[in-house]
Wavefront OBJ file of the C-alpha trace (Angstrom):
o trace
v 0.000 0.000 0.000
v 1.055 3.591 -0.655
v -0.165 6.006 2.009
v -0.180 9.666 0.975
v -0.012 12.363 3.636
v -1.884 15.600 2.883
v -1.546 18.153 5.694
v -2.076 21.258 3.547
v -4.387 20.451 0.615
v -5.670 23.162 -1.679
v -7.865 24.132 -4.569
v -5.677 24.236 -7.674
v -6.830 26.931 -10.067
v -5.247 27.118 -13.517
v -5.885 30.239 -15.574
v -4.638 32.005 -18.665
v -3.908 35.656 -19.331
v -2.435 37.198 -22.469
v 0.237 39.040 -20.476
v 0.386 39.879 -16.784
v 0.256 43.632 -16.159
v 1.298 45.287 -12.896
v -0.908 48.098 -11.557
v -3.608 47.284 -14.106
v -6.635 44.963 -14.385
v -5.786 41.441 -15.586
v -8.611 39.569 -17.296
v -8.114 35.829 -16.877
v -9.757 32.739 -18.280
v -9.995 29.930 -15.750
v -9.107 26.595 -17.324
v -9.349 24.162 -14.409
v -10.490 24.255 -10.798
v -9.721 21.129 -8.770
v -9.120 19.997 -5.213
v -5.427 19.183 -5.092
v -2.106 19.445 -3.308
v 0.876 17.096 -3.507
v -0.480 14.371 -1.220
v -3.879 14.393 -2.911
v -2.223 14.196 -6.330
v -0.059 11.237 -5.317
v -3.088 9.298 -4.055
v -5.005 10.009 -7.270
v -2.136 8.866 -9.472
v -1.489 5.706 -7.444
v -5.126 4.756 -7.967
v -5.013 5.672 -11.671
v -1.949 3.445 -12.149
v -3.599 0.487 -10.441
v -1.774 0.734 -7.104
v -3.223 0.418 -3.617
v -3.773 3.984 -2.380
v -4.799 5.545 0.944
v -4.936 9.273 1.684
v -4.553 10.655 5.215
v -4.607 14.268 6.342
v -6.805 17.298 6.873
v -10.037 18.602 5.376
v -11.918 21.853 5.877
v -15.377 23.474 5.899
v -17.771 21.568 3.694
v -15.389 18.600 3.419
v -14.261 19.458 -0.131
v -11.313 17.041 -0.101
v -13.389 14.106 1.143
v -16.109 14.810 -1.412
v -13.569 14.930 -4.239
v -11.934 11.691 -3.113
v -15.275 9.927 -2.776
v -16.203 11.000 -6.301
v -12.969 9.502 -7.611
v -13.016 6.367 -5.466
v -9.815 7.235 -3.584
v -9.684 5.676 -0.118
v -9.105 8.248 2.591
v -9.267 9.188 6.253
v -9.349 12.945 6.783
v -9.687 15.028 9.933
v -12.073 18.000 9.424
v -10.630 21.295 10.675
v -12.211 24.753 10.947
v -11.543 27.250 8.198
v -11.674 27.096 4.413
v -9.544 25.166 1.958
v -6.699 27.346 0.677
v -6.316 28.231 -3.011
v -3.322 28.002 -5.341
v -3.416 30.030 -8.546
v -1.199 29.137 -11.491
v -1.429 31.855 -14.121
v 0.045 31.223 -17.565
v 0.940 34.049 -19.933
v -0.077 32.931 -23.408
v 2.182 35.494 -25.110
v 5.372 34.376 -23.330
v 4.677 30.872 -21.983
v 5.774 32.028 -18.524
v 3.841 31.015 -15.425
v 3.148 32.834 -12.186
v 2.152 30.780 -9.147
v 0.439 32.350 -6.127
v -0.221 30.122 -3.113
v -2.109 30.801 0.094
v -0.622 29.571 3.365
v -3.773 27.761 4.493
v -5.725 27.489 7.734
v -3.975 26.717 11.004
v -3.618 23.233 12.467
v -2.408 22.153 15.909
v 0.045 19.539 17.120
v -2.961 17.620 18.470
v -4.375 17.522 14.935
v -1.028 16.260 13.615
v -0.917 13.557 16.296
v -4.370 12.324 15.223
v -3.217 11.926 11.615
v 0.023 10.219 12.647
v -1.943 7.707 14.735
v -4.213 7.043 11.745
v -1.223 6.455 9.473
v 0.514 4.127 11.908
v -2.716 2.189 12.480
v -3.053 1.516 8.748
v 0.657 0.944 8.067
v 2.016 -2.485 7.241
v 5.723 -3.366 7.049
v 7.006 -2.504 3.594
v 4.314 0.094 2.857
v 5.412 3.431 1.418
v 4.292 6.690 3.056
v 4.685 9.926 1.084
v 5.366 13.083 3.085
v 4.901 15.816 0.543
v 3.987 19.440 0.153
v 3.963 22.433 2.448
v 3.008 22.346 6.111
v 0.062 24.395 7.421
v 0.533 27.300 9.834
v 0.758 26.209 13.455
v 2.620 22.979 12.674
v 6.310 22.527 13.522
v 8.966 22.371 10.805
v 10.050 19.014 12.283
v 6.679 17.399 11.480
v 7.923 15.352 8.524
v 10.975 14.262 10.509
v 8.720 12.927 13.267
v 6.448 11.164 10.758
v 9.462 9.699 8.980
v 10.935 8.332 12.199
v 7.638 6.834 13.350
v 6.862 5.270 9.964
v 10.285 3.686 9.543
v 10.419 2.436 13.126
v 7.272 0.453 12.299
v 8.778 -1.025 9.142
v 7.369 1.433 6.627
v 9.292 3.375 3.984
v 9.117 7.168 3.990
v 9.310 9.135 0.728
v 9.840 12.868 1.280
v 8.890 15.524 -1.278
v 9.117 18.958 0.318
v 11.600 21.809 0.542
v 13.255 24.282 2.870
v 13.519 23.672 6.593
v 10.973 20.834 6.469
v 13.225 18.899 4.068
v 16.382 19.542 6.065
v 14.626 18.343 9.214
v 13.317 15.229 7.437
v 16.819 14.303 6.265
v 17.793 13.758 9.893
v 15.400 10.791 9.988
v 17.178 9.121 7.022
v 14.169 8.688 4.724
v 14.052 5.804 2.272
v 13.624 8.248 -0.616
v 13.593 11.966 -1.369
v 12.300 13.554 -4.586
v 13.600 17.075 -5.121
v 13.065 18.966 -8.346
v 15.910 21.016 -9.826
v 15.108 24.152 -7.839
v 14.728 22.255 -4.562
v 17.949 20.326 -5.163
v 19.879 23.549 -5.722
v 18.403 25.092 -2.563
v 19.370 21.976 -0.584
v 22.886 21.386 -1.929
v 23.969 24.587 -3.668
v 24.663 22.488 -6.784
v 23.200 23.150 -10.227
v 21.580 19.803 -11.166
v 22.511 20.368 -14.809
v 26.170 19.878 -13.814
v 26.402 16.100 -13.896
v 29.552 15.360 -11.926
v 28.838 17.894 -9.180
v 25.256 16.676 -8.898
v 26.282 13.063 -8.484
v 28.803 14.008 -5.826
v 26.087 15.917 -3.969
v 23.805 12.870 -4.216
v 26.589 10.676 -2.852
v 26.835 12.951 0.192
v 23.089 12.581 0.767
v 23.408 8.793 0.542
v 26.214 8.921 3.100
v 23.884 10.851 5.414
v 21.471 7.924 5.318
v 19.045 8.750 2.492
v 18.077 5.526 0.723
v 17.341 6.868 -2.777
v 17.289 10.271 -4.481
v 14.857 10.741 -7.353
v 15.912 14.009 -8.979
v 13.364 15.552 -11.310
v 15.078 17.703 -13.948
v 12.011 18.836 -15.905
v 12.472 18.544 -19.658
v 15.889 16.939 -19.096
v 14.272 13.870 -17.536
v 14.920 12.298 -14.149
v 17.650 10.486 -12.236
v 17.386 7.819 -9.584
v 20.466 7.539 -7.388
v 21.022 4.867 -4.735
v 23.774 2.733 -3.298
v 23.192 0.355 -6.230
v 24.080 2.977 -8.825
v 22.733 5.838 -10.904
v 19.914 5.563 -13.418
v 18.851 8.203 -15.935
v 15.688 8.378 -18.007
v 14.817 11.106 -20.521
v 11.509 12.930 -20.396
v 8.823 11.539 -22.682
v 8.587 13.479 -25.933
v 5.022 14.799 -25.776
v 3.247 18.090 -26.315
v 3.197 19.741 -22.904
v -0.296 21.009 -22.110
v 0.078 21.256 -18.327
v 2.992 20.669 -15.962
v 1.009 21.010 -12.711
v 1.349 17.738 -10.792
v 4.012 16.205 -13.040
v 6.431 15.830 -10.126
v 3.743 14.259 -7.945
v 2.995 11.860 -10.788
v 6.682 10.966 -11.108
v 6.807 10.111 -7.404
v 3.575 8.117 -7.479
v 4.659 6.148 -10.550
v 8.034 5.385 -9.000
v 6.488 4.068 -5.781
v 3.865 2.003 -7.612
v 6.633 0.320 -9.616
v 8.908 -0.196 -6.605
v 6.036 -1.637 -4.560
v 5.526 -4.198 -7.342
v 9.154 -5.310 -7.131
v 10.595 -3.385 -10.096
v 14.314 -2.619 -10.017
v 15.478 0.996 -9.973
v 15.861 1.322 -13.736
v 12.458 -0.110 -14.570
v 10.807 1.891 -11.784
v 12.310 5.132 -13.109
v 11.209 4.287 -16.638
v 7.631 3.623 -15.491
v 7.618 6.832 -13.424
v 8.869 8.854 -16.389
v 6.118 7.454 -18.589
v 3.525 8.400 -15.967
v 4.958 11.924 -15.689
v 4.853 12.285 -19.473
v 1.238 11.142 -19.482
v 0.462 13.840 -16.915
v 2.141 16.591 -18.958
v 0.010 15.572 -21.954
v -3.130 16.698 -20.122
v -4.123 20.349 -19.644
v -4.218 22.298 -16.404
v -4.276 20.238 -13.233
v -5.434 17.003 -14.864
v -3.160 14.079 -13.979
v -2.105 10.981 -15.881
v -4.215 8.168 -17.258
v -2.947 4.621 -17.020
v -3.456 3.918 -20.734
v -1.422 6.996 -21.707
v 1.456 5.962 -19.449
v 1.443 2.452 -20.912
v 1.508 3.892 -24.433
v 4.598 5.989 -23.638
v 6.579 3.139 -22.044
v 7.960 1.567 -25.255
v 9.564 4.884 -26.238
v 11.511 5.295 -23.004
v 14.771 3.697 -21.926
v 16.436 4.089 -18.546
v 20.192 3.667 -18.592
v 22.656 3.064 -15.815
v 25.549 5.488 -15.890
v 29.007 5.298 -14.376
v 30.365 8.621 -13.159
v 33.051 8.437 -10.460
v 32.162 10.025 -7.151
v 34.846 12.194 -5.591
l 1 2 3 4 5 6 7 8 9 10 11 12 13 14 15 16 17 18 19 20 21 22 23 24 25 26 27 28 29 30 31 32 33 34 35 36 37 38 39 40 41 42 43 44 45 46 47 48 49 50 51 52 53 54 55 56 57 58 59 60 61 62 63 64 65 66 67 68 69 70 71 72 73 74 75 76 77 78 79 80 81 82 83 84 85 86 87 88 89 90 91 92 93 94 95 96 97 98 99 100 101 102 103 104 105 106 107 108 109 110 111 112 113 114 115 116 117 118 119 120 121 122 123 124 125 126 127 128 129 130 131 132 133 134 135 136 137 138 139 140 141 142 143 144 145 146 147 148 149 150 151 152 153 154 155 156 157 158 159 160 161 162 163 164 165 166 167 168 169 170 171 172 173 174 175 176 177 178 179 180 181 182 183 184 185 186 187 188 189 190 191 192 193 194 195 196 197 198 199 200 201 202 203 204 205 206 207 208 209 210 211 212 213 214 215 216 217 218 219 220 221 222 223 224 225 226 227 228 229 230 231 232 233 234 235 236 237 238 239 240 241 242 243 244 245 246 247 248 249 250 251 252 253 254 255 256 257 258 259 260 261 262 263 264 265 266 267 268 269 270 271 272 273 274 275 276 277 278 279 280 281 282 283 284 285 286 287 288 289 290 291 292 293 294 295 296 297 298 299 300 301 302 303 304 305 306 307 308 309 310 311 312
């Protein structure tokens, strides 16, 4: 089973504008409006790819997350909290192709609320299950939250996969997670290394492995993805598709990787499957995520290769 943690879900709103103007009215066209957030996206994709999903976390006034999950058949256990569900706006300029993302912080949660969710996760957890700890943390919750979840999950025989940034990521690294999934920007913020510099990037990954991280899945956007572990380094190019929407592509990459690993795939095959899923997500507009049939169709065109670059 793959348990997805969602402590700060949102409404994802995708919109278009010809060109963003400061100090002037901006007329937008809303393309998609969906309940989302990293944990929610992972659970959706796991289900779409035929995995065993379970979503745990918070919900808000009117239970919008629960209602969305029920409509999609995603199994969940969510604690209702006061306040409204936060909104994320991704605005795309059609004239330039640039995007502007504006995210609300979200309603406050308490440590008691966090403890309830942790108990729910540990009650459902079986040895060997993956637990994804992804996305931002809500106000009122300590930056060490993912570290505490990671420790508790792995002490019970689970495998923690961390996909966050900043202080929350640095704290989580202390618990030696089984996997982390930074994108290029997050990797640079963590290590100070440009992930387009191959040798330096691999040396930085080696340092993370020496600190106790089990695997690093590095998402490099259009340059594809790497999977680095003590067994070696695998690379897979991005699927060659028309990109209609990149929202959720990283969440899809993580979900696809964990689905494949949970089925016993080796690192290379798991990365290849994850890359196909991410490509299938990019093919769809706005915040729509991948379809299983699209991912399967992209698989034959992808090859993951093991590379040999000496670590310093």
